[in-house]
C-alpha positions in Angstrom: 3.9 27.3 -2.5 1.8 29.0 0.3 -1.6 27.5 1.2 -4.3 28.6 3.7 -6.1 25.6 5.2 -9.7 26.2 6.2 -10.7 24.9 9.6 -12.7 22.1 8.0 -9.6 20.8 6.4 -7.6 21.0 9.6 -10.2 19.1 11.6 -10.7 16.5 8.9 -7.0 15.9 8.5 -6.6 15.7 12.3 -9.1 12.9 12.8 -9.7 11.0 9.6 -7.5 9.5 6.9 -8.0 11.0 3.4 -7.0 14.0 1.3 -6.9 16.5 4.2 -4.6 14.2 6.2 -2.3 13.9 3.2 -2.2 17.7 3.0 -1.2 17.9 6.6 1.6 15.4 5.8 2.8 17.7 3.0 3.1 20.5 5.6 5.1 18.2 7.9 7.4 17.3 5.0 7.7 21.0 4.0 6.5 20.3 0.5 4.0 23.2 1.0 3.9 26.1 3.4 0.8 26.5 5.5 -0.4 29.9 6.5 -2.9 30.6 9.4 -4.2 33.7 11.1 -5.1 33.9 14.8 -8.8 33.9 13.8 -8.4 30.5 12.0 -6.4 29.1 15.0 -9.1 30.3 17.4 -11.9 28.6 15.3 -9.8 25.4 15.2 -9.4 25.4 19.0 -13.1 26.1 19.5 -14.0 23.1 17.3 -11.6 20.8 19.2 -13.5 21.4 22.4 -16.9 20.5 21.1 -18.4 17.4 22.7 -18.4 15.3 19.5 -14.8 16.2 18.8 -13.7 15.7 22.4 -14.8 12.1 22.1 -12.6 11.6 19.0 -9.6 13.2 20.8 -10.1 10.8 23.7 -10.5 7.8 21.4 -7.3 8.7 19.5 -5.4 9.5 22.7 -4.7 13.0 21.5 -4.5 16.1 23.6 -6.2 19.1 22.0 -3.4 21.5 22.8 -0.8 19.3 21.2 -2.9 18.9 18.1 -3.2 22.7 17.7 0.5 23.2 18.5 1.5 20.7 15.8 -0.5 22.6 13.2 0.8 26.0 14.3 4.4 24.8 14.4 4.3 23.8 10.8 2.6 27.0 9.6 3.4 30.7 9.2 1.1 33.0 11.2 -0.1 36.2 9.6 -2.0 39.1 10.9 -4.4 40.4 8.2 -4.4 44.1 7.8 -7.6 44.5 5.9 -11.1 43.4 6.8 -12.9 42.0 3.7 -16.5 41.5 3.0 -16.5 39.2 0.0 -18.2 36.0 1.1 -21.8 37.2 1.1 -23.5 33.9 2.1 -21.3 33.2 5.1 -19.4 36.3 6.4 -17.5 34.2 8.9 -15.6 32.8 5.9 -14.1 36.2 5.2 -11.3 35.4 7.7 -10.0 32.7 5.4 -9.8 35.2 2.5 -8.2 37.8 4.7 -5.5 35.4 5.8 -4.8 34.3 2.2 -4.5 37.9 1.0 -2.2 38.9 3.9 0.0 35.9 3.2 -0.1 36.3 -0.6 -1.1 32.7 -0.7 -1.3 30.6 -3.8 -4.3 28.5 -2.6 -7.1 28.3 -0.2 -7.8 24.6 0.5 -11.4 24.1 1.8 -14.5 22.0 1.8 -16.7 25.0 2.4 -19.2 25.4 -0.5 -19.5 29.2 -0.1 -15.7 29.6 -0.6 -15.5 26.9 -3.3 -18.2 28.7 -5.3 -15.9 31.7 -5.6 -13.2 29.6 -7.3 -10.7 32.4 -7.1 -10.1 35.6 -5.2 -7.6 37.9 -6.9 -4.7 35.6 -7.7 -5.7 33.0 -5.0 -7.2 29.7 -6.2 -9.9 28.3 -4.0 -9.9 24.5 -4.2 -10.9 21.2 -2.5 -8.2 19.0 -0.9 -8.8 16.4 -3.6 -8.3 18.8 -6.4 -5.2 20.3 -4.8 -3.6 16.9 -4.5 -4.4 16.2 -8.2 -2.7 19.4 -9.2 0.4 18.4 -7.2 0.3 14.9 -8.7 -0.1 13.3 -5.3 
């Protein structure tokens, strides 16, 4: 099963206990296959250097590059071929859809309201971390 994790899930799973962290654990255990694009990785890196996040990294004795490398090492990296314009309210979110299409992913896991409102794009289900874990019986 291939899943695209939105940046908000990556950040949440990195710093807080909860459903997003459980999903990162499923990646580590190879229960699911994570898929990322360079655009998602770049956004994740940019978030990790924000002042409020840097404080969390320091407090948890984490090094930002190691955090990113861990996520990358457990994921497949795809290069989307087609630019899409399907998320009207927040065009920055199109990168998540593009990644999922390129990967032929089964799910996009996100907390983003604009993406969640879509519920589905083509055969890709757009779902919260909580709902994804329920469907897996976790």
